[in-house]
Residue, then its C-alpha position, 0 to 999 in steps of 0.5 A: m524500467i517501466i516507470t521513471c518518475s525524476q524530480v516530479e512535483k505537485s501541489y494543492k494549493d499550499i499543500k506539496a503533494l509531491d515533492q521532487l519525487n524520484l522512482s524507477i520500477e522494474e518490469g514484471t515485479i510487484h512494487g509497492l508504495l507504502g505509506p500513511n494516508g495523505a503521503g501522495k500515493s493516490t495522487l501519484i496513481n492519478i498523474f500515471a492514469s492521466l487523470i491529474q497533471h504533474d507541476a514539474g519533473t518527468i514521467t516515462i512509462d514503457g518509454y513513453s512520456i506522461p502526460s504528452e503520449f498517455q494515449k499511446i499507452k493507456g491501452q496496456m494500462g490498467f487502474i483498480p481505484q480506491d474508490l469503486a468505479i462500477y455501477e450499481d444498477l448494472t449487472a456484473y457482466e454489464n459493467i465488465a462489458f461496458f469497460a471492455s467496450l472503452y478499451g476498443l473491445k467488440g463483438k466475441e472478443k469482448k464477451q470472451k475477455v468479460l468472461q475470462a474476468l469474471e471467472f478470474v475474480g470469482l464472479t461467474d456465478r453472479q455474473k446477472s446479478m445487480v451490483k447493488t445486491f452484492s457485498g462489499g468485497m464483491k465489489r472490489r473483485l468487481n472492480i478488479a475485473c473491470g480494470i483487467c478485461h482488456e489484459p493490460k501489461l502494466i496494473f495499479f492497484d490503489e489501495p484495493t483491500v480497505g474496509i473488506d472482509p478477510q475472505s475477500r482480502n485474501h481473494i484479493l491478494e492471491s489474484i494479484k499474485k497470479l496476475n504478476e506470475s502471468g507477466k503483468t507489473i504490479i504497482y501497488t499503494t498501501h498503508y497496510m505492513e502486512e500486505a507489503e511485506t508478503l506481496c511486493d518484490q520491491i517497495s517504495i516508502i513514500d511520505h510527504g510527497k518523496i521517496l524515503a527509502e526503496g528496496t526489498v523487505d531485507q534491504l529496508v530492515k537492514l536500514v534500521t539493522d543498527f538498532e535493536m527492538l524490545f517489546v515491553q508488556v506491561k498489567n495496568d491494574e489502574s487502567s490508566i492511560l499508556d502514554g509511554a512520555g517517561l520511556s522516550s528520555i531513557k538513555g539509548i532509547e531511539t522511538v517508543t511505539i504504543e501498543e495494546n498491552g505493552f510498548s515497542i521499543t527501538h534502542s541503540g543499546h545501554d547497560d541499564l536500559l532494561e533496569n531504567i524501563i522498569t523503574e520508569l513504568k513503576k513510576e506510571n503504576l505499570k507493572v511488566v509482565k514479560v520483555e521480548s527481543r525481536m528483529p526489525n520490521l518495516e514498521d519499525v523502518f517507516l517509524t524510524l524514518t518518519g517518527r510516526k505510524l503507517r496509519d497515522 
C-alpha cells in the first residue's frame, strides 16, 4: 500500500473533521474519496501535504511517516488543490517554471519539464499568455501542470473540476487517466458521482470524517442489493411542491429522493407497494406518468449509508 491511515483524528474547535479514520490505498490505482462538502476530504489531503497536522493516529506514505518524514517523500508527491494556486500576473510558462524551481529543477531539465507539462495540459500555444486572460477551465489545467511538472509518483487531485465547462472537465478527466496509465497513483476527491464511477479503480465513501464503505463500484453497489430501486415520474398540473413526505411512511420503502420530475425510491419489496405509492401521490394531487425499475448506483449506496445526497 502506498498510503496507510490508522485511527486518524482531526478537530477544529468543536468540529471533528476526521474521526478515527482508517484508509489504505494501493499503488498504481486511481483511488476516489467520495463524499459531500464538509465530509473531511480536503482536510485529509491537507494532512497528506503536511499543510496541517492530525491530532491523533498514524499516517504513512510510501513507507514514510507523516508529518515527521514528509521532507523525504515530498519530491515524489504532487498536489492539485481545489483553490487555484497560480499567479494571475505571470504567464503560463512562468507559473510552471516557478513551481518547478520549488521542486529543485534547474536549467535545461527545468525547461524540458515545463514544456512537457504545458503540452500535457494542452496549453503550449498559450505558454506566453498572462494567466489573467485565461478562462476558468484553462486556469484549472494550468493548476494541474504546476502540480505535475516534477513528475511525481503520487498525485492528489482535490475536486479539480469544480465550476468549469464540460469540455475542460473532460480534458482534465482524460489527463488523469493518462497519468495513471503512465504508472502514477492518483488520489481523487470529488462529490460528483459520475466522475467517481467512470474514473476510479477503488472508492472510499467518506462522511462526517469516517470511511463508511470502500471497494470497487460493483462491490459498493452490492451493499444495497437487498433493496430494489424504482423511479416514479409524476405530472404535477398544480405545480405544487414535491415533498414526498407521505411516501416515506409506506411499508417497504426505505428511502425517497426527490428529483426534478419525480421520485427515486429504494424499497425492500411489498405486495401492495405500487398501489400504495399511487394512492399516496393522488393525495398530493400528483399523477403518475411512468414507473421504472432500475439497478442501484453509487448515489443510492451513499444515500442508503448516510441518509443524504452527495451534494448536500
